[in-house]
All heavy atoms as atom14 arrays in JSON, in Angstrom:
{
  "sequence": "MPAGGWPLRVVDGALDFLAARIDHPEPVSDTVRTVTGRPARTLREWAVEHAGHFR",
  "atom14_mask": [
    [1, 1, 1, 1, 1, 1, 1, 1, 0, 0, 0, 0, 0, 0],
    [1, 1, 1, 1, 1, 1, 1, 0, 0, 0, 0, 0, 0, 0],
    [1, 1, 1, 1, 1, 0, 0, 0, 0, 0, 0, 0, 0, 0],
    [1, 1, 1, 1, 0, 0, 0, 0, 0, 0, 0, 0, 0, 0],
    [1, 1, 1, 1, 0, 0, 0, 0, 0, 0, 0, 0, 0, 0],
    [1, 1, 1, 1, 1, 1, 1, 1, 1, 1, 1, 1, 1, 1],
    [1, 1, 1, 1, 1, 1, 1, 0, 0, 0, 0, 0, 0, 0],
    [1, 1, 1, 1, 1, 1, 1, 1, 0, 0, 0, 0, 0, 0],
    [1, 1, 1, 1, 1, 1, 1, 1, 1, 1, 1, 0, 0, 0],
    [1, 1, 1, 1, 1, 1, 1, 0, 0, 0, 0, 0, 0, 0],
    [1, 1, 1, 1, 1, 1, 1, 0, 0, 0, 0, 0, 0, 0],
    [1, 1, 1, 1, 1, 1, 1, 1, 0, 0, 0, 0, 0, 0],
    [1, 1, 1, 1, 0, 0, 0, 0, 0, 0, 0, 0, 0, 0],
    [1, 1, 1, 1, 1, 0, 0, 0, 0, 0, 0, 0, 0, 0],
    [1, 1, 1, 1, 1, 1, 1, 1, 0, 0, 0, 0, 0, 0],
    [1, 1, 1, 1, 1, 1, 1, 1, 0, 0, 0, 0, 0, 0],
    [1, 1, 1, 1, 1, 1, 1, 1, 1, 1, 1, 0, 0, 0],
    [1, 1, 1, 1, 1, 1, 1, 1, 0, 0, 0, 0, 0, 0],
    [1, 1, 1, 1, 1, 0, 0, 0, 0, 0, 0, 0, 0, 0],
    [1, 1, 1, 1, 1, 0, 0, 0, 0, 0, 0, 0, 0, 0],
    [1, 1, 1, 1, 1, 1, 1, 1, 1, 1, 1, 0, 0, 0],
    [1, 1, 1, 1, 1, 1, 1, 1, 0, 0, 0, 0, 0, 0],
    [1, 1, 1, 1, 1, 1, 1, 1, 0, 0, 0, 0, 0, 0],
    [1, 1, 1, 1, 1, 1, 1, 1, 1, 1, 0, 0, 0, 0],
    [1, 1, 1, 1, 1, 1, 1, 0, 0, 0, 0, 0, 0, 0],
    [1, 1, 1, 1, 1, 1, 1, 1, 1, 0, 0, 0, 0, 0],
    [1, 1, 1, 1, 1, 1, 1, 0, 0, 0, 0, 0, 0, 0],
    [1, 1, 1, 1, 1, 1, 1, 0, 0, 0, 0, 0, 0, 0],
    [1, 1, 1, 1, 1, 1, 0, 0, 0, 0, 0, 0, 0, 0],
    [1, 1, 1, 1, 1, 1, 1, 1, 0, 0, 0, 0, 0, 0],
    [1, 1, 1, 1, 1, 1, 1, 0, 0, 0, 0, 0, 0, 0],
    [1, 1, 1, 1, 1, 1, 1, 0, 0, 0, 0, 0, 0, 0],
    [1, 1, 1, 1, 1, 1, 1, 1, 1, 1, 1, 0, 0, 0],
    [1, 1, 1, 1, 1, 1, 1, 0, 0, 0, 0, 0, 0, 0],
    [1, 1, 1, 1, 1, 1, 1, 0, 0, 0, 0, 0, 0, 0],
    [1, 1, 1, 1, 1, 1, 1, 0, 0, 0, 0, 0, 0, 0],
    [1, 1, 1, 1, 0, 0, 0, 0, 0, 0, 0, 0, 0, 0],
    [1, 1, 1, 1, 1, 1, 1, 1, 1, 1, 1, 0, 0, 0],
    [1, 1, 1, 1, 1, 1, 1, 0, 0, 0, 0, 0, 0, 0],
    [1, 1, 1, 1, 1, 0, 0, 0, 0, 0, 0, 0, 0, 0],
    [1, 1, 1, 1, 1, 1, 1, 1, 1, 1, 1, 0, 0, 0],
    [1, 1, 1, 1, 1, 1, 1, 0, 0, 0, 0, 0, 0, 0],
    [1, 1, 1, 1, 1, 1, 1, 1, 0, 0, 0, 0, 0, 0],
    [1, 1, 1, 1, 1, 1, 1, 1, 1, 1, 1, 0, 0, 0],
    [1, 1, 1, 1, 1, 1, 1, 1, 1, 0, 0, 0, 0, 0],
    [1, 1, 1, 1, 1, 1, 1, 1, 1, 1, 1, 1, 1, 1],
    [1, 1, 1, 1, 1, 0, 0, 0, 0, 0, 0, 0, 0, 0],
    [1, 1, 1, 1, 1, 1, 1, 0, 0, 0, 0, 0, 0, 0],
    [1, 1, 1, 1, 1, 1, 1, 1, 1, 0, 0, 0, 0, 0],
    [1, 1, 1, 1, 1, 1, 1, 1, 1, 1, 0, 0, 0, 0],
    [1, 1, 1, 1, 1, 0, 0, 0, 0, 0, 0, 0, 0, 0],
    [1, 1, 1, 1, 0, 0, 0, 0, 0, 0, 0, 0, 0, 0],
    [1, 1, 1, 1, 1, 1, 1, 1, 1, 1, 0, 0, 0, 0],
    [1, 1, 1, 1, 1, 1, 1, 1, 1, 1, 1, 0, 0, 0],
    [1, 1, 1, 1, 1, 1, 1, 1, 1, 1, 1, 0, 0, 0]
  ],
  "atom14_positions": [
    [[127.41, 117.2, 93.65], [127.94, 115.81, 93.37], [128.79, 115.63, 92.17], [129.89, 115.03, 92.19], [126.75, 114.84, 93.39], [126.1, 114.69, 94.74], [124.53, 113.75, 94.93], [124.18, 112.78, 93.73], [0.0, 0.0, 0.0], [0.0, 0.0, 0.0], [0.0, 0.0, 0.0], [0.0, 0.0, 0.0], [0.0, 0.0, 0.0], [0.0, 0.0, 0.0]],
    [[128.38, 116.44, 91.1], [129.38, 116.47, 89.93], [130.65, 117.05, 90.2], [131.69, 116.65, 89.75], [128.61, 117.21, 88.89], [127.08, 117.0, 89.31], [127.1, 117.01, 90.74], [0.0, 0.0, 0.0], [0.0, 0.0, 0.0], [0.0, 0.0, 0.0], [0.0, 0.0, 0.0], [0.0, 0.0, 0.0], [0.0, 0.0, 0.0], [0.0, 0.0, 0.0]],
    [[130.63, 118.07, 91.03], [132.0, 118.77, 91.32], [132.88, 117.87, 92.24], [134.0, 118.0, 92.1], [131.66, 120.01, 92.25], [0.0, 0.0, 0.0], [0.0, 0.0, 0.0], [0.0, 0.0, 0.0], [0.0, 0.0, 0.0], [0.0, 0.0, 0.0], [0.0, 0.0, 0.0], [0.0, 0.0, 0.0], [0.0, 0.0, 0.0], [0.0, 0.0, 0.0]],
    [[132.27, 116.76, 92.76], [133.04, 115.82, 93.56], [133.33, 114.66, 92.66], [134.02, 113.67, 93.2], [0.0, 0.0, 0.0], [0.0, 0.0, 0.0], [0.0, 0.0, 0.0], [0.0, 0.0, 0.0], [0.0, 0.0, 0.0], [0.0, 0.0, 0.0], [0.0, 0.0, 0.0], [0.0, 0.0, 0.0], [0.0, 0.0, 0.0], [0.0, 0.0, 0.0]],
    [[133.14, 114.79, 91.36], [133.51, 113.65, 90.44], [132.63, 112.58, 90.15], [132.88, 111.66, 89.54], [0.0, 0.0, 0.0], [0.0, 0.0, 0.0], [0.0, 0.0, 0.0], [0.0, 0.0, 0.0], [0.0, 0.0, 0.0], [0.0, 0.0, 0.0], [0.0, 0.0, 0.0], [0.0, 0.0, 0.0], [0.0, 0.0, 0.0], [0.0, 0.0, 0.0]],
    [[131.36, 112.72, 90.75], [130.31, 111.69, 90.45], [129.9, 111.85, 89.02], [129.74, 113.0, 88.48], [129.12, 111.97, 91.22], [129.36, 111.72, 92.7], [130.27, 112.11, 93.52], [128.46, 111.16, 93.6], [130.02, 111.86, 94.78], [128.81, 111.1, 94.9], [127.17, 110.36, 93.28], [128.27, 110.57, 96.05], [126.48, 109.76, 94.53], [127.14, 109.83, 95.74]],
    [[129.79, 110.64, 88.21], [129.31, 110.73, 86.98], [127.78, 111.28, 86.86], [127.12, 110.96, 87.79], [129.36, 109.24, 86.49], [130.29, 108.52, 87.42], [130.17, 109.36, 88.73], [0.0, 0.0, 0.0], [0.0, 0.0, 0.0], [0.0, 0.0, 0.0], [0.0, 0.0, 0.0], [0.0, 0.0, 0.0], [0.0, 0.0, 0.0], [0.0, 0.0, 0.0]],
    [[127.45, 112.0, 85.86], [126.2, 112.54, 85.75], [125.11, 111.47, 85.82], [124.08, 111.75, 86.39], [125.97, 113.44, 84.51], [126.75, 114.74, 84.6], [126.62, 115.57, 83.27], [126.41, 115.56, 85.75], [0.0, 0.0, 0.0], [0.0, 0.0, 0.0], [0.0, 0.0, 0.0], [0.0, 0.0, 0.0], [0.0, 0.0, 0.0], [0.0, 0.0, 0.0]],
    [[125.28, 110.37, 85.15], [124.35, 109.35, 85.14], [124.0, 108.74, 86.58], [122.9, 108.53, 86.97], [124.51, 108.18, 84.28], [125.85, 107.37, 84.55], [126.19, 106.33, 83.57], [127.38, 105.7, 83.62], [127.98, 105.23, 84.7], [127.53, 105.11, 85.8], [129.28, 104.7, 84.5], [0.0, 0.0, 0.0], [0.0, 0.0, 0.0], [0.0, 0.0, 0.0]],
    [[125.01, 108.76, 87.48], [124.77, 108.38, 88.83], [124.13, 109.43, 89.56], [123.26, 109.13, 90.51], [126.16, 107.97, 89.55], [126.18, 107.75, 90.93], [126.91, 106.84, 88.78], [0.0, 0.0, 0.0], [0.0, 0.0, 0.0], [0.0, 0.0, 0.0], [0.0, 0.0, 0.0], [0.0, 0.0, 0.0], [0.0, 0.0, 0.0], [0.0, 0.0, 0.0]],
    [[124.44, 110.71, 89.36], [123.83, 111.72, 90.0], [122.27, 111.74, 89.65], [121.49, 111.85, 90.49], [124.39, 113.17, 89.57], [123.53, 114.31, 90.24], [125.86, 113.29, 90.13], [0.0, 0.0, 0.0], [0.0, 0.0, 0.0], [0.0, 0.0, 0.0], [0.0, 0.0, 0.0], [0.0, 0.0, 0.0], [0.0, 0.0, 0.0], [0.0, 0.0, 0.0]],
    [[121.94, 111.73, 88.46], [120.63, 111.59, 87.97], [119.93, 110.35, 88.63], [118.78, 110.56, 89.0], [120.47, 111.46, 86.47], [120.87, 112.85, 85.62], [120.83, 113.88, 86.46], [121.17, 112.8, 84.62], [0.0, 0.0, 0.0], [0.0, 0.0, 0.0], [0.0, 0.0, 0.0], [0.0, 0.0, 0.0], [0.0, 0.0, 0.0], [0.0, 0.0, 0.0]],
    [[120.52, 109.28, 88.69], [119.9, 108.11, 89.26], [119.64, 108.39, 90.81], [118.57, 107.85, 91.21], [0.0, 0.0, 0.0], [0.0, 0.0, 0.0], [0.0, 0.0, 0.0], [0.0, 0.0, 0.0], [0.0, 0.0, 0.0], [0.0, 0.0, 0.0], [0.0, 0.0, 0.0], [0.0, 0.0, 0.0], [0.0, 0.0, 0.0], [0.0, 0.0, 0.0]],
    [[120.51, 108.88, 91.48], [120.34, 109.33, 92.83], [119.26, 110.19, 93.12], [118.49, 110.02, 94.09], [121.76, 109.69, 93.49], [0.0, 0.0, 0.0], [0.0, 0.0, 0.0], [0.0, 0.0, 0.0], [0.0, 0.0, 0.0], [0.0, 0.0, 0.0], [0.0, 0.0, 0.0], [0.0, 0.0, 0.0], [0.0, 0.0, 0.0], [0.0, 0.0, 0.0]],
    [[119.3, 111.25, 92.36], [118.17, 112.23, 92.51], [116.85, 111.75, 92.24], [115.74, 111.99, 92.73], [118.56, 113.45, 91.56], [119.8, 114.24, 92.13], [119.98, 115.44, 91.12], [119.52, 114.82, 93.48], [0.0, 0.0, 0.0], [0.0, 0.0, 0.0], [0.0, 0.0, 0.0], [0.0, 0.0, 0.0], [0.0, 0.0, 0.0], [0.0, 0.0, 0.0]],
    [[116.68, 110.86, 91.09], [115.4, 110.06, 90.81], [114.91, 109.36, 91.87], [113.7, 109.36, 92.19], [115.65, 109.3, 89.5], [115.66, 110.15, 88.36], [115.51, 111.38, 88.31], [116.13, 109.56, 87.22], [0.0, 0.0, 0.0], [0.0, 0.0, 0.0], [0.0, 0.0, 0.0], [0.0, 0.0, 0.0], [0.0, 0.0, 0.0], [0.0, 0.0, 0.0]],
    [[115.92, 108.59, 92.54], [115.55, 107.69, 93.63], [115.05, 108.48, 94.89], [113.97, 108.14, 95.41], [116.83, 106.79, 94.16], [116.62, 106.03, 95.4], [115.98, 104.88, 95.22], [117.01, 106.55, 96.51], [115.7, 104.17, 96.5], [116.78, 105.88, 97.67], [116.08, 104.63, 97.76], [0.0, 0.0, 0.0], [0.0, 0.0, 0.0], [0.0, 0.0, 0.0]],
    [[115.69, 109.61, 95.21], [115.29, 110.45, 96.22], [113.91, 111.08, 96.02], [113.12, 111.2, 96.78], [116.28, 111.49, 96.67], [117.62, 110.99, 97.1], [118.71, 111.95, 97.26], [117.43, 110.22, 98.47], [0.0, 0.0, 0.0], [0.0, 0.0, 0.0], [0.0, 0.0, 0.0], [0.0, 0.0, 0.0], [0.0, 0.0, 0.0], [0.0, 0.0, 0.0]],
    [[113.68, 111.59, 94.74], [112.52, 112.15, 94.3], [111.27, 111.21, 94.52], [110.28, 111.48, 94.87], [112.5, 112.78, 92.99], [0.0, 0.0, 0.0], [0.0, 0.0, 0.0], [0.0, 0.0, 0.0], [0.0, 0.0, 0.0], [0.0, 0.0, 0.0], [0.0, 0.0, 0.0], [0.0, 0.0, 0.0], [0.0, 0.0, 0.0], [0.0, 0.0, 0.0]],
    [[111.54, 109.9, 94.11], [110.48, 108.9, 94.23], [110.17, 108.65, 95.76], [108.98, 108.31, 96.1], [110.95, 107.65, 93.62], [0.0, 0.0, 0.0], [0.0, 0.0, 0.0], [0.0, 0.0, 0.0], [0.0, 0.0, 0.0], [0.0, 0.0, 0.0], [0.0, 0.0, 0.0], [0.0, 0.0, 0.0], [0.0, 0.0, 0.0], [0.0, 0.0, 0.0]],
    [[111.1, 108.84, 96.59], [110.72, 108.65, 97.95], [109.77, 109.68, 98.59], [109.11, 109.52, 99.68], [112.03, 108.61, 98.94], [113.07, 107.65, 98.53], [112.8, 106.15, 98.89], [111.78, 105.48, 98.09], [111.96, 105.01, 96.9], [112.98, 105.08, 96.09], [110.88, 104.31, 96.38], [0.0, 0.0, 0.0], [0.0, 0.0, 0.0], [0.0, 0.0, 0.0]],
    [[109.65, 110.83, 97.97], [108.78, 111.86, 98.53], [107.3, 111.37, 98.36], [106.56, 111.46, 99.32], [109.01, 113.14, 97.56], [110.26, 113.79, 98.0], [107.78, 114.14, 97.92], [110.69, 114.9, 96.93], [0.0, 0.0, 0.0], [0.0, 0.0, 0.0], [0.0, 0.0, 0.0], [0.0, 0.0, 0.0], [0.0, 0.0, 0.0], [0.0, 0.0, 0.0]],
    [[106.83, 110.76, 97.12], [105.55, 110.35, 97.21], [105.37, 109.0, 97.66], [104.21, 108.56, 97.93], [105.07, 110.31, 95.63], [104.96, 111.78, 95.11], [104.59, 112.66, 95.86], [105.28, 112.04, 93.89], [0.0, 0.0, 0.0], [0.0, 0.0, 0.0], [0.0, 0.0, 0.0], [0.0, 0.0, 0.0], [0.0, 0.0, 0.0], [0.0, 0.0, 0.0]],
    [[106.4, 108.14, 97.61], [106.3, 106.67, 98.01], [107.44, 106.47, 99.03], [108.35, 105.79, 98.76], [106.36, 105.86, 96.79], [105.42, 106.05, 95.85], [104.13, 105.82, 95.94], [105.48, 106.81, 94.6], [103.47, 106.16, 94.86], [104.27, 106.75, 93.93], [0.0, 0.0, 0.0], [0.0, 0.0, 0.0], [0.0, 0.0, 0.0], [0.0, 0.0, 0.0]],
    [[107.35, 106.88, 100.29], [108.36, 106.68, 101.18], [108.55, 105.17, 101.53], [107.6, 104.5, 101.5], [107.93, 107.52, 102.52], [106.48, 107.64, 102.35], [106.21, 107.66, 100.86], [0.0, 0.0, 0.0], [0.0, 0.0, 0.0], [0.0, 0.0, 0.0], [0.0, 0.0, 0.0], [0.0, 0.0, 0.0], [0.0, 0.0, 0.0], [0.0, 0.0, 0.0]],
    [[109.75, 104.92, 102.07], [109.95, 103.45, 102.47], [109.05, 103.16, 103.66], [108.83, 104.19, 104.58], [111.4, 103.34, 102.8], [112.34, 103.48, 101.66], [112.22, 102.34, 100.67], [111.9, 101.23, 101.1], [112.36, 102.53, 99.52], [0.0, 0.0, 0.0], [0.0, 0.0, 0.0], [0.0, 0.0, 0.0], [0.0, 0.0, 0.0], [0.0, 0.0, 0.0]],
    [[108.74, 101.96, 103.89], [107.91, 101.68, 105.11], [108.7, 101.8, 106.5], [109.85, 101.54, 106.28], [107.4, 100.29, 104.82], [108.38, 99.62, 103.8], [108.84, 100.87, 103.02], [0.0, 0.0, 0.0], [0.0, 0.0, 0.0], [0.0, 0.0, 0.0], [0.0, 0.0, 0.0], [0.0, 0.0, 0.0], [0.0, 0.0, 0.0], [0.0, 0.0, 0.0]],
    [[108.0, 102.13, 107.4], [108.65, 102.15, 108.84], [108.73, 100.78, 109.31], [107.79, 100.11, 109.23], [107.92, 103.11, 109.77], [108.48, 103.04, 111.16], [107.74, 104.51, 109.23], [0.0, 0.0, 0.0], [0.0, 0.0, 0.0], [0.0, 0.0, 0.0], [0.0, 0.0, 0.0], [0.0, 0.0, 0.0], [0.0, 0.0, 0.0], [0.0, 0.0, 0.0]],
    [[109.86, 100.4, 109.88], [110.01, 99.04, 110.43], [110.28, 99.23, 111.84], [110.54, 100.26, 112.44], [111.21, 98.23, 109.76], [112.47, 98.74, 110.1], [0.0, 0.0, 0.0], [0.0, 0.0, 0.0], [0.0, 0.0, 0.0], [0.0, 0.0, 0.0], [0.0, 0.0, 0.0], [0.0, 0.0, 0.0], [0.0, 0.0, 0.0], [0.0, 0.0, 0.0]],
    [[110.15, 98.0, 112.7], [110.44, 97.98, 114.02], [111.74, 97.24, 114.35], [112.01, 96.69, 115.37], [109.32, 97.42, 114.79], [109.06, 95.87, 114.4], [109.71, 95.43, 113.39], [108.41, 95.24, 115.2], [0.0, 0.0, 0.0], [0.0, 0.0, 0.0], [0.0, 0.0, 0.0], [0.0, 0.0, 0.0], [0.0, 0.0, 0.0], [0.0, 0.0, 0.0]],
    [[112.72, 97.31, 113.39], [113.99, 96.53, 113.39], [114.75, 97.0, 114.62], [115.43, 96.13, 115.36], [114.71, 96.66, 112.07], [113.94, 96.19, 111.03], [116.06, 96.01, 112.16], [0.0, 0.0, 0.0], [0.0, 0.0, 0.0], [0.0, 0.0, 0.0], [0.0, 0.0, 0.0], [0.0, 0.0, 0.0], [0.0, 0.0, 0.0], [0.0, 0.0, 0.0]],
    [[114.85, 98.26, 114.95], [115.77, 98.68, 116.04], [115.1, 98.13, 117.33], [115.9, 97.59, 118.15], [115.78, 100.24, 116.07], [116.39, 100.69, 117.38], [116.53, 100.81, 114.81], [0.0, 0.0, 0.0], [0.0, 0.0, 0.0], [0.0, 0.0, 0.0], [0.0, 0.0, 0.0], [0.0, 0.0, 0.0], [0.0, 0.0, 0.0], [0.0, 0.0, 0.0]],
    [[113.77, 98.24, 117.37], [113.11, 97.65, 118.67], [113.43, 96.22, 118.82], [113.76, 95.56, 119.99], [111.71, 98.07, 118.7], [111.07, 97.48, 119.99], [109.59, 97.7, 119.88], [109.07, 99.01, 119.82], [108.83, 99.93, 120.77], [109.07, 99.43, 122.08], [108.46, 101.02, 120.71], [0.0, 0.0, 0.0], [0.0, 0.0, 0.0], [0.0, 0.0, 0.0]],
    [[113.25, 95.5, 117.75], [113.48, 94.07, 117.68], [114.87, 93.68, 118.08], [115.08, 92.73, 118.83], [113.16, 93.52, 116.37], [111.78, 93.75, 116.04], [113.26, 92.06, 116.24], [0.0, 0.0, 0.0], [0.0, 0.0, 0.0], [0.0, 0.0, 0.0], [0.0, 0.0, 0.0], [0.0, 0.0, 0.0], [0.0, 0.0, 0.0], [0.0, 0.0, 0.0]],
    [[115.91, 94.32, 117.61], [117.33, 94.12, 117.82], [117.75, 94.59, 119.21], [118.46, 93.77, 119.87], [118.16, 94.64, 116.7], [119.68, 94.51, 117.01], [117.87, 93.95, 115.3], [0.0, 0.0, 0.0], [0.0, 0.0, 0.0], [0.0, 0.0, 0.0], [0.0, 0.0, 0.0], [0.0, 0.0, 0.0], [0.0, 0.0, 0.0], [0.0, 0.0, 0.0]],
    [[117.34, 95.69, 119.52], [117.91, 96.28, 120.72], [116.9, 96.26, 121.92], [117.37, 96.38, 123.15], [118.28, 97.8, 120.54], [117.02, 98.46, 120.4], [119.2, 98.06, 119.49], [0.0, 0.0, 0.0], [0.0, 0.0, 0.0], [0.0, 0.0, 0.0], [0.0, 0.0, 0.0], [0.0, 0.0, 0.0], [0.0, 0.0, 0.0], [0.0, 0.0, 0.0]],
    [[115.74, 95.93, 121.75], [114.84, 95.87, 122.79], [114.25, 97.33, 123.25], [113.41, 97.4, 124.24], [0.0, 0.0, 0.0], [0.0, 0.0, 0.0], [0.0, 0.0, 0.0], [0.0, 0.0, 0.0], [0.0, 0.0, 0.0], [0.0, 0.0, 0.0], [0.0, 0.0, 0.0], [0.0, 0.0, 0.0], [0.0, 0.0, 0.0], [0.0, 0.0, 0.0]],
    [[114.52, 98.25, 122.51], [114.04, 99.57, 122.82], [113.76, 100.34, 121.5], [114.35, 100.0, 120.47], [114.97, 100.41, 123.69], [116.25, 100.62, 123.03], [117.31, 101.45, 123.92], [118.41, 101.86, 123.14], [119.51, 102.05, 123.62], [119.81, 101.85, 124.81], [120.57, 102.42, 122.71], [0.0, 0.0, 0.0], [0.0, 0.0, 0.0], [0.0, 0.0, 0.0]],
    [[112.92, 101.29, 121.55], [112.49, 102.04, 120.22], [113.72, 102.85, 119.82], [114.49, 103.24, 120.45], [111.41, 102.91, 120.68], [111.41, 103.15, 122.1], [112.07, 101.82, 122.63], [0.0, 0.0, 0.0], [0.0, 0.0, 0.0], [0.0, 0.0, 0.0], [0.0, 0.0, 0.0], [0.0, 0.0, 0.0], [0.0, 0.0, 0.0], [0.0, 0.0, 0.0]],
    [[113.66, 103.02, 118.53], [114.66, 103.9, 117.94], [114.55, 105.36, 118.31], [113.39, 105.88, 118.7], [114.45, 103.9, 116.42], [0.0, 0.0, 0.0], [0.0, 0.0, 0.0], [0.0, 0.0, 0.0], [0.0, 0.0, 0.0], [0.0, 0.0, 0.0], [0.0, 0.0, 0.0], [0.0, 0.0, 0.0], [0.0, 0.0, 0.0], [0.0, 0.0, 0.0]],
    [[115.64, 106.13, 118.47], [115.57, 107.54, 118.77], [115.45, 108.34, 117.54], [115.92, 107.85, 116.44], [117.04, 107.89, 119.48], [117.01, 107.21, 120.83], [118.38, 107.62, 121.4], [119.48, 106.94, 120.69], [120.65, 107.2, 121.01], [121.1, 108.1, 121.81], [121.63, 106.46, 120.34], [0.0, 0.0, 0.0], [0.0, 0.0, 0.0], [0.0, 0.0, 0.0]],
    [[114.98, 109.61, 117.59], [114.9, 110.45, 116.44], [116.34, 111.0, 116.36], [117.19, 111.02, 117.15], [114.02, 111.63, 116.64], [114.45, 112.25, 117.74], [112.57, 111.03, 117.01], [0.0, 0.0, 0.0], [0.0, 0.0, 0.0], [0.0, 0.0, 0.0], [0.0, 0.0, 0.0], [0.0, 0.0, 0.0], [0.0, 0.0, 0.0], [0.0, 0.0, 0.0]],
    [[116.56, 111.58, 115.16], [117.91, 112.28, 114.9], [118.06, 113.49, 116.0], [119.04, 113.66, 116.45], [117.94, 112.74, 113.48], [119.19, 113.64, 113.18], [120.5, 112.75, 113.35], [119.12, 114.14, 111.76], [0.0, 0.0, 0.0], [0.0, 0.0, 0.0], [0.0, 0.0, 0.0], [0.0, 0.0, 0.0], [0.0, 0.0, 0.0], [0.0, 0.0, 0.0]],
    [[116.99, 114.05, 116.21], [117.06, 115.21, 117.22], [117.42, 114.69, 118.52], [118.27, 115.29, 119.23], [115.71, 115.93, 117.39], [115.74, 116.99, 118.42], [114.36, 117.67, 118.49], [113.8, 118.39, 117.51], [114.15, 119.66, 117.19], [115.11, 120.29, 118.01], [113.75, 120.3, 116.16], [0.0, 0.0, 0.0], [0.0, 0.0, 0.0], [0.0, 0.0, 0.0]],
    [[116.86, 113.53, 118.98], [117.23, 113.03, 120.29], [118.67, 112.66, 120.33], [119.48, 112.87, 121.26], [116.35, 111.72, 120.62], [114.87, 112.17, 120.95], [114.02, 110.85, 120.82], [114.26, 109.77, 120.25], [112.91, 110.96, 121.55], [0.0, 0.0, 0.0], [0.0, 0.0, 0.0], [0.0, 0.0, 0.0], [0.0, 0.0, 0.0], [0.0, 0.0, 0.0]],
    [[119.14, 111.94, 119.29], [120.58, 111.71, 119.21], [121.49, 112.79, 119.21], [122.4, 112.77, 119.92], [120.88, 110.79, 117.87], [122.23, 110.32, 117.81], [122.86, 109.29, 118.33], [123.29, 111.1, 117.17], [124.14, 109.08, 118.02], [124.53, 110.31, 117.35], [123.46, 112.3, 116.57], [125.71, 110.79, 116.96], [124.77, 112.77, 116.09], [125.82, 111.98, 116.29]],
    [[121.13, 113.9, 118.44], [121.96, 115.02, 118.35], [122.14, 115.79, 119.6], [123.16, 116.25, 120.04], [121.39, 116.02, 117.29], [0.0, 0.0, 0.0], [0.0, 0.0, 0.0], [0.0, 0.0, 0.0], [0.0, 0.0, 0.0], [0.0, 0.0, 0.0], [0.0, 0.0, 0.0], [0.0, 0.0, 0.0], [0.0, 0.0, 0.0], [0.0, 0.0, 0.0]],
    [[120.78, 115.88, 120.43], [120.85, 116.58, 121.73], [121.84, 115.75, 122.63], [122.58, 116.38, 123.36], [119.51, 116.56, 122.2], [119.48, 117.09, 123.74], [118.7, 117.72, 121.52], [0.0, 0.0, 0.0], [0.0, 0.0, 0.0], [0.0, 0.0, 0.0], [0.0, 0.0, 0.0], [0.0, 0.0, 0.0], [0.0, 0.0, 0.0], [0.0, 0.0, 0.0]],
    [[121.68, 114.46, 122.61], [122.43, 113.6, 123.56], [124.09, 113.67, 123.29], [124.77, 113.54, 124.15], [121.98, 112.2, 123.33], [122.66, 111.22, 124.38], [122.05, 109.81, 124.33], [120.98, 109.66, 123.95], [122.87, 108.88, 124.34], [0.0, 0.0, 0.0], [0.0, 0.0, 0.0], [0.0, 0.0, 0.0], [0.0, 0.0, 0.0], [0.0, 0.0, 0.0]],
    [[124.33, 113.8, 121.98], [125.77, 113.85, 121.63], [126.4, 115.35, 121.22], [127.42, 115.36, 120.86], [125.94, 112.91, 120.53], [125.81, 111.44, 120.81], [124.45, 110.93, 120.77], [126.66, 110.6, 121.2], [124.57, 109.54, 121.1], [125.89, 109.34, 121.58], [0.0, 0.0, 0.0], [0.0, 0.0, 0.0], [0.0, 0.0, 0.0], [0.0, 0.0, 0.0]],
    [[125.53, 116.28, 121.45], [125.95, 117.67, 121.04], [127.44, 118.05, 121.73], [128.22, 118.58, 121.06], [125.0, 118.6, 121.5], [0.0, 0.0, 0.0], [0.0, 0.0, 0.0], [0.0, 0.0, 0.0], [0.0, 0.0, 0.0], [0.0, 0.0, 0.0], [0.0, 0.0, 0.0], [0.0, 0.0, 0.0], [0.0, 0.0, 0.0], [0.0, 0.0, 0.0]],
    [[127.61, 117.55, 123.03], [128.9, 117.85, 123.6], [130.12, 117.35, 122.84], [131.23, 117.85, 122.87], [0.0, 0.0, 0.0], [0.0, 0.0, 0.0], [0.0, 0.0, 0.0], [0.0, 0.0, 0.0], [0.0, 0.0, 0.0], [0.0, 0.0, 0.0], [0.0, 0.0, 0.0], [0.0, 0.0, 0.0], [0.0, 0.0, 0.0], [0.0, 0.0, 0.0]],
    [[129.89, 116.38, 122.11], [131.08, 115.72, 121.35], [131.49, 116.56, 120.2], [132.55, 116.41, 119.65], [130.65, 114.21, 120.88], [130.36, 113.23, 121.97], [131.47, 112.7, 122.64], [129.28, 112.75, 122.45], [130.92, 111.86, 123.56], [129.62, 111.95, 123.38], [0.0, 0.0, 0.0], [0.0, 0.0, 0.0], [0.0, 0.0, 0.0], [0.0, 0.0, 0.0]],
    [[130.66, 117.52, 119.77], [131.01, 118.29, 118.56], [131.32, 119.82, 118.98], [131.37, 120.6, 118.05], [129.73, 118.32, 117.77], [129.38, 116.91, 117.13], [128.41, 116.12, 117.75], [130.19, 116.32, 116.02], [128.19, 114.72, 117.39], [129.94, 115.13, 115.71], [128.86, 114.31, 116.21], [0.0, 0.0, 0.0], [0.0, 0.0, 0.0], [0.0, 0.0, 0.0]],
    [[131.47, 119.95, 120.34], [131.87, 121.27, 120.69], [133.22, 121.42, 121.05], [134.03, 120.65, 121.31], [130.99, 121.74, 121.92], [129.54, 121.97, 121.66], [128.73, 122.56, 122.65], [127.5, 122.78, 122.19], [126.34, 122.21, 122.87], [126.45, 121.41, 123.94], [125.13, 122.4, 122.32], [0.0, 0.0, 0.0], [0.0, 0.0, 0.0], [0.0, 0.0, 0.0]]
  ]
}
């Protein structure tokens, strides 16, 4: 991130935020199901479904 021009204070803040998520992850919500009427897919499911677009 610093090599990409990010200020060190921003990098430190981002890493601190991500580290805190390890012990205190964000709660899971049912927003996708509420909005779309179906459960959310996993990243794996999405990637398998769309793999052909990246070949």
